C-alpha positions in Angstrom: 2.6 28.1 -24.4 5.6 27.1 -22.3 3.6 27.9 -19.1 0.7 25.8 -20.3 3.0 22.9 -21.2 4.7 23.0 -17.8 1.3 23.1 -16.1 0.2 20.0 -18.0 3.4 18.1 -17.4 3.1 19.0 -13.7 -0.5 17.7 -13.5 0.5 14.5 -15.3 3.4 14.0 -12.8 1.1 14.7 -9.9 -1.5 12.3 -11.0 1.2 9.6 -11.6 2.6 10.0 -8.1 -0.9 9.9 -6.5 -1.7 6.6 -8.3 1.7 5.3 -7.2 1.0 6.2 -3.6 -2.3 4.5 -3.7 -0.7 1.4 -4.9 1.9 1.8 -2.3 -0.7 1.8 0.5 -2.1 -1.5 -0.7 1.4 -3.1 -0.6 2.0 -1.8 2.9 -1.3 -3.2 4.1 -0.5 -6.6 2.6 2.9 -6.7 4.2 1.6 -5.6 7.6 -1.0 -8.4 7.5 1.7 -10.9 6.7 3.7 -9.7 9.7 0.8 -9.6 12.1 0.2 -13.3 11.1 3.9 -14.0 11.6 4.3 -14.9 7.9 7.7 -13.1 7.7 9.0 -14.9 4.7 5.9 -13.9 2.7 6.2 -10.4 4.0 9.9 -10.2 2.9 9.0 -11.5 -0.5 6.2 -9.0 -1.0 8.5 -6.1 0.0 11.3 -7.2 -2.3 9.0 -7.6 -5.3 7.6 -4.1 -4.6 10.9 -2.3 -5.5 10.4 -3.0 -9.2 6.8 -1.6 -9.2 7.6 1.7 -7.3 11.2 2.4 -8.3 11.7 0.6 -11.6 14.7 -1.4 -10.2 14.8 -4.8 -8.5 15.7 -5.5 -4.9 19.2 -6.8 -5.8 19.9 -3.4 -7.3 18.9 -1.7 -4.1 21.0 -4.2 -2.1 24.0 -3.3 -4.3 23.8 0.4 -3.8 24.9 2.4 -0.8 22.5 5.0 0.6 24.8 7.7 -0.9 24.6 6.1 -4.3 20.8 5.9 -4.2 20.6 9.5 -3.0 22.8 10.7 -5.9 20.5 8.9 -8.3 17.6 10.8 -6.7 19.4 14.0 -7.2 20.2 13.2 -10.8 16.4 12.8 -11.4 16.2 9.0 -11.6 14.1 8.8 -8.5 11.7 11.4 -7.2 11.6 12.3 -3.5 8.4 10.3 -3.1 10.2 7.2 -4.6 13.1 7.7 -2.2 10.7 7.8 0.7 9.0 4.6 -0.6 12.3 2.9 -0.9 13.2 3.9 2.7 9.8 2.5 3.9 10.4 -0.7 2.0 13.9 -1.1 3.5 12.5 -0.6 7.0 9.8 -3.2 6.3 12.5 -5.6 5.1 14.3 -5.0 8.3 11.2 -5.8 10.3 10.6 -9.0 8.4 14.2 -10.0 8.8 14.0 -9.6 12.5 11.0 -11.9 12.4 13.1 -14.4 10.5 15.8 -14.0 13.2 18.3 -12.3 10.9 19.0 -9.0 12.9 22.5 -8.6 11.4 20.8 -8.2 8.0 18.2 -5.9 9.4 20.5 -3.2 10.9 22.2 -2.0 7.7 18.8 -1.8 6.0 17.5 0.5 8.9 20.5 2.8 8.4 20.0 3.0 4.7 16.4 3.6 5.2 17.0 6.5 7.6 19.4 8.1 5.1 16.9 7.9 2.3 14.0 9.2 4.4 16.1 12.3 5.4 17.1 13.0 1.8 13.4 12.8 0.9 12.1 14.9 3.7 15.0 17.3 4.4 15.7 17.8 0.7 13.1 18.5 -1.9 10.3 17.2 0.4 7.6 14.5 -0.1 4.5 16.1 1.5 2.2 13.4 0.2 4.1 10.9 2.3 4.2 13.0 5.4 2.6 10.1 7.4 5.8 8.3 7.1 7.5 10.8 9.4 6.6 8.5 12.3 8.7 5.8 10.7 11.7 8.2 10.6 11.3 8.9 14.4 11.1 5.1 15.1 14.1 4.4 13.0 16.1 7.1 14.6 15.2 6.0 18.1 16.2 2.4 17.2 19.5 3.3 15.6 20.4 5.7 18.4 20.1 2.7 20.8 22.2 0.6 18.6 24.8 3.2 17.7 24.0 5.8 15.2 26.6 6.3 12.4 28.1 9.8 12.4 26.9 10.6 8.9 23.3 10.1 10.2 23.9 11.7 13.6 24.8 14.9 11.8 21.3 14.9 10.2 19.4 14.2 13.5 19.4 17.8 14.8 18.2 19.1 11.4 15.4 16.6 11.4 14.3 17.6 15.0 14.5 21.2 14.1 12.4 20.8 11.0 9.8 19.0 13.1 9.7 21.9 15.6 11.4 19.9 18.3 14.0 22.5 19.2 15.1 21.0 22.6 15.7 17.6 20.9 17.6 19.4 18.2 19.9 21.1 20.8 20.4 17.7 22.5 21.5 16.2 19.3 24.0 19.0 18.5 25.5 18.5 22.0 25.9 14.8 21.4 27.9 15.6 18.3 30.0 18.1 20.3 30.6 15.4 22.9 31.8 13.0 20.1 34.3 15.6 19.0 32.7 16.1 15.6 34.4 19.3 14.5 32.4 19.3 11.2 29.3 20.1 13.3 30.7 23.1 15.1 29.8 25.7 12.5 26.4 24.1 11.8 25.6 24.2 15.6 26.6 27.9 15.7 24.1 28.5 12.9 21.5 26.6 14.8 21.7 29.0 17.7 21.6 31.9 15.3 18.3 30.6 14.0 17.0 30.2 17.5 17.9 33.8 18.4 15.8 35.0 15.4 12.7 33.1 16.6 9.9 34.7 18.7 9.3 33.6 22.3 6.2 31.7 21.4 8.0 29.6 18.8 10.8 28.8 21.2 8.3 27.8 23.9 6.5 25.6 21.4 9.8 23.9 20.6 10.5 23.2 24.3 13.3 25.7 24.5 12.5 29.0 26.2 14.7 32.0 25.5 16.6 31.8 28.8 17.4 28.2 28.0 18.6 29.2 24.5 21.0 31.7 26.1 22.3 29.1 28.6 22.6 26.5 25.8 24.6 28.9 23.6 27.0 29.5 26.5 27.4 25.8 27.2 27.9 25.2 23.5 30.7 27.7 23.2 32.2 26.3 26.5 32.2 22.8 25.2 34.2 23.8 22.1 36.5 26.0 24.1 37.4 23.0 26.3 38.2 21.0 23.1 40.3 23.8 21.7 42.3 23.5 25.0 
């Protein structure tokens, strides 16, 4: 009986999420059309109205919360991973509309918050139905790296690349953290090389990091921290 009840609840939840995603697609199409027509104010209005429909809270509430606060709400069950990914996409769309309205100073913080929410959704419990939004994550990361990626987000970058199978990019991201002197990343970087050593040659090649380069990279990684230890 318990198993049957769980199965039913799971199906209801799944159907609800699918309907939500279908509605979300429609909103995104509308916003994209507005932006293509340079109707940025209307695009911004449509995005800000959408928070209530998909998260049950209004745009002012999203504005008032830090990324960490929203993530904690997701972990407590207030938002599902799909809803966090939707919130991230809406924030990134807000940023694009604000750029169109020549308000870049307002756009930047929204991109950073969006990236944090995306990574919580995709690196945490996962939101496979919204996998198509992974391209938005890469675009946000590239944009923010060009503008100055906050350390809290930079620490997640190598994990994201590794999850996507981009092992060479993940290694580069770990070395950027080492160069920045982020001691908190040292143990995590060690663990990264441990995972690489456990992979087969084909997996390493596919990730752009042949085994000989892994060995060279590990040596360079240890040397980088040895120099910092003085």
